[in-house]
C-alpha positions as CSV (number, residue, x, y, z in Angstrom):
1,X,114.5,99.5,122.9
2,X,115.1,96.3,120.9
3,X,112.5,94.4,122.9
4,X,109.8,97.0,122.3
5,X,110.5,96.9,118.6
6,X,110.0,93.2,118.6
7,X,106.6,93.5,120.4
8,X,105.6,96.3,118.0
9,X,106.6,94.1,115.0
10,X,104.5,91.2,116.4
11,X,101.4,93.3,117.1
12,X,101.5,95.0,113.7
13,X,102.0,91.6,111.9
14,X,99.0,90.1,113.7
15,X,96.9,93.2,112.9
16,X,97.9,93.0,109.3
17,X,97.2,89.2,109.1
18,X,93.8,89.8,110.8
19,X,92.9,92.4,108.2
20,X,93.9,90.1,105.4
21,X,91.8,87.3,106.8
22,X,88.8,89.6,107.1
23,X,89.3,90.8,103.6
24,X,89.2,87.2,102.5
25,X,85.9,86.7,104.2
26,X,87.0,85.1,107.5
27,X,87.1,86.3,111.1
28,X,90.2,88.3,111.8
29,X,90.4,87.4,115.5
30,X,91.6,83.8,114.6
31,X,95.1,85.1,114.1
32,X,95.4,85.5,117.9
33,X,94.8,81.7,118.4
34,X,98.2,80.0,118.1
35,X,98.5,77.5,115.2
36,X,94.8,77.8,114.2
37,X,95.4,81.4,113.0
38,X,98.5,80.2,111.1
39,X,96.4,77.4,109.5
40,X,93.8,79.9,108.4
41,X,96.5,82.2,107.0
42,X,98.1,79.3,105.1
43,X,94.6,78.4,103.8
44,X,94.0,81.9,102.5
45,X,97.4,81.8,100.7
46,X,96.3,78.5,99.1
47,X,99.1,76.6,100.8
48,X,97.3,74.7,103.6
49,X,99.4,71.6,103.0
50,X,102.5,73.7,103.9
51,X,101.0,74.3,107.3
52,X,101.8,70.7,108.3
53,X,105.4,71.2,107.4
54,X,105.4,74.5,109.4
55,X,103.9,72.6,112.3
56,X,106.6,69.8,112.1
57,X,109.4,72.4,111.9
58,X,108.0,74.3,114.9
59,X,107.8,71.0,117.0
60,X,111.4,70.2,115.9
61,X,112.6,73.7,116.9
62,X,110.9,73.5,120.3
63,X,112.4,70.0,120.9
64,X,115.9,71.3,120.2
65,X,115.4,74.3,122.5
66,X,114.1,72.2,125.3
67,X,117.0,69.7,124.8
68,X,119.5,72.5,125.1
69,X,117.8,74.0,128.2
70,X,117.3,70.7,130.0
71,X,120.9,69.5,129.3
72,X,122.5,72.0,131.8
73,X,125.7,72.0,129.8
74,X,126.1,68.2,129.6
75,X,125.0,68.0,126.0
76,X,126.9,68.8,122.8
77,X,125.1,71.9,121.9
78,X,126.8,72.3,118.5
79,X,124.8,69.5,117.0
80,X,121.5,71.1,118.0
81,X,122.6,74.5,116.7
82,X,123.2,72.9,113.3
83,X,119.8,71.3,113.4
84,X,118.3,74.6,114.3
85,X,120.0,76.3,111.3
86,X,118.4,73.7,109.0
87,X,115.1,74.2,110.6
88,X,115.4,78.0,110.1
89,X,116.2,77.4,106.4
90,X,113.0,75.3,106.2
91,X,111.0,78.1,107.9
92,X,112.4,80.6,105.4
93,X,111.4,78.4,102.4
94,X,107.9,78.0,103.8
95,X,107.7,81.8,104.3
96,X,108.7,82.3,100.6
97,X,106.1,79.8,99.4
98,X,103.4,81.3,101.6
99,X,104.2,84.8,100.2
100,X,104.0,83.5,96.7
101,X,100.6,81.9,97.4
102,X,99.3,85.1,99.1
103,X,100.4,87.2,96.2
104,X,98.7,84.8,93.8
105,X,95.4,84.9,95.9
106,X,95.4,88.7,95.6
107,X,96.7,88.7,92.0
108,X,99.8,90.7,92.8
109,X,103.1,90.8,90.9
110,X,106.7,89.8,91.7
111,X,107.6,93.1,93.3
112,X,104.9,92.7,95.9
113,X,106.1,89.1,96.5
114,X,109.6,90.5,97.2
115,X,108.1,93.0,99.6
116,X,106.1,90.3,101.4
117,X,109.3,88.3,101.8
118,X,111.6,91.1,103.0
119,X,109.2,93.3,104.9
120,X,106.1,91.2,105.7
121,X,104.9,93.6,108.5
122,X,104.6,96.6,106.1
123,X,103.1,94.6,103.2
124,X,100.6,92.7,105.4
125,X,99.3,96.1,106.6
126,X,99.2,97.4,103.0
127,X,97.5,94.3,101.8
128,X,95.0,94.2,104.6
129,X,93.9,97.8,104.7
130,X,94.2,98.9,101.1
131,X,90.9,99.4,99.4
132,X,92.3,98.7,95.9
133,X,93.5,95.1,96.6
134,X,90.9,92.4,96.5
135,X,91.0,88.7,97.5
136,X,90.3,86.5,94.5
137,X,91.0,83.2,96.1
138,X,93.9,80.8,95.9
139,X,92.7,79.1,92.8
140,X,90.6,81.8,91.1
141,X,88.3,79.3,89.4
142,X,85.2,80.7,91.0
143,X,85.5,78.7,94.2
144,X,87.3,80.3,97.2
145,X,88.0,79.1,100.7
146,X,85.1,81.1,102.1
147,X,81.5,80.7,100.8
148,X,80.8,84.4,101.3
149,X,83.4,85.2,98.7
150,X,82.1,83.0,95.9
151,X,80.6,85.0,93.1
152,X,81.3,88.7,92.9
153,X,82.7,88.9,96.5
154,X,81.3,92.3,97.5
155,X,77.6,91.8,96.8
156,X,75.8,91.3,93.6
157,X,76.8,93.4,90.5
158,X,74.1,95.1,88.6
159,X,73.5,94.1,85.0
160,X,73.9,97.2,82.8
161,X,73.7,95.2,79.5
162,X,70.2,96.4,78.6
163,X,70.6,100.0,79.8
164,X,72.1,101.2,76.5
165,X,70.7,99.7,73.4
166,X,73.4,101.1,71.0
167,X,76.4,103.4,71.0
168,X,74.2,106.5,70.2
169,X,72.4,106.1,73.5
170,X,75.6,105.6,75.4
171,X,77.2,108.8,74.0
172,X,74.1,110.9,74.5
173,X,73.9,110.5,78.2
174,X,74.6,113.3,80.6
175,X,77.6,113.2,82.9
């Protein structure tokens, strides 16, 4: 039962990340490509420089795992376990910073950041499929990571400034 829960967790996380990438104007299928999907997700969160730290930690983790496997008991595993604990702390710090960037890109508060940190699967799905949450970009200065999102983001807005010349016209309209 535990193995099935892990696979379900992985699939729902990838589906949520794909929805977030699509909401940001990219192609959602890229999350299924190892490392490139992670890079795009870091980019949406406005933390693409953290991706290189993530990649270095992943390489270090795989090196420790392969060293333990290939040693056949001849190696002092305790040293590698300590290194893996430090690598795990690094992954957690990167996860927190990515969640902060993601919440900033969608202009969300601290409670949502806490939810992204503790239950990323649930909050990725909410963020990706909620119609009320909009991607504003990582720097919100009018320039986003995807050119389709620059400007209004969901098509051109209509100009209503000349529709009502004064307050009397506004209040006299029919609802």
